[in-house]
C-alpha positions in Angstrom: -0.5 5.2 3.7 -0.5 5.0 -0.1 1.1 3.1 -3.1 2.0 4.3 -6.4 3.8 2.9 -9.5 7.1 4.9 -9.9 9.8 4.0 -12.5 8.3 0.5 -13.0 8.2 -0.5 -9.3 5.6 -0.2 -6.6 6.5 2.3 -4.1 4.9 2.8 -0.8 4.4 6.3 1.0 5.8 6.0 4.3 5.3 8.0 7.5 8.2 7.5 9.7 7.4 7.1 13.5 8.1 10.4 15.4 8.1 12.5 12.1 5.5 14.8 10.6 4.0 14.5 7.1 6.9 16.7 5.7 9.2 13.8 6.3 7.1 11.2 4.2 9.0 9.3 1.6 8.1 7.0 -1.4 10.0 3.7 -0.7 10.3 0.4 -2.4 9.8 -2.9 -0.6 13.5 -3.4 -0.6 13.9 -0.6 1.8 11.1 -1.8 3.9 12.6 -5.2 4.9 11.5 -5.2 8.6 7.8 -4.1 7.8 6.4 -7.2 6.0 3.6 -7.5 8.2 2.6 -3.9 7.9 3.0 -4.1 4.0 0.7 -7.1 3.9 -1.9 -5.6 5.9 -1.8 -2.3 4.0 -2.1 -4.4 0.9 -5.3 -6.1 2.0 -7.0 -2.7 2.8 -5.6 -1.3 -0.2 -7.3 -4.1 -2.3 -10.6 -3.6 -0.4 -10.4 0.2 -1.2 -9.9 -0.5 -4.9 -12.7 -3.0 -5.1 -15.1 -0.6 -3.4 -14.1 2.1 -5.9 -14.6 0.0 -8.7 -18.2 -1.4 -7.3 -19.2 2.2 -6.9 -18.3 3.2 -10.4 -20.0 0.2 -11.8 -23.3 1.1 -9.7 -23.2 4.8 -11.1 -23.2 3.4 -14.6 -26.3 1.0 -13.9 -28.2 3.8 -12.3 -31.0 5.0 -14.7 -31.8 8.7 -14.4 
């Protein structure tokens, strides 16, 4: 769902199956061993989102008003 740098490690915000947002937790990869495929898919999408945000920022800087 999200990723954040916490205490010198990447942590992933996890929504556990059959639980609500109140049960979401920040977890390191070491705690998510059986979700490697989901993490890989998330990382791809996350990188695309970061690139899109950077592109939009760049476009705003080049717009002449």
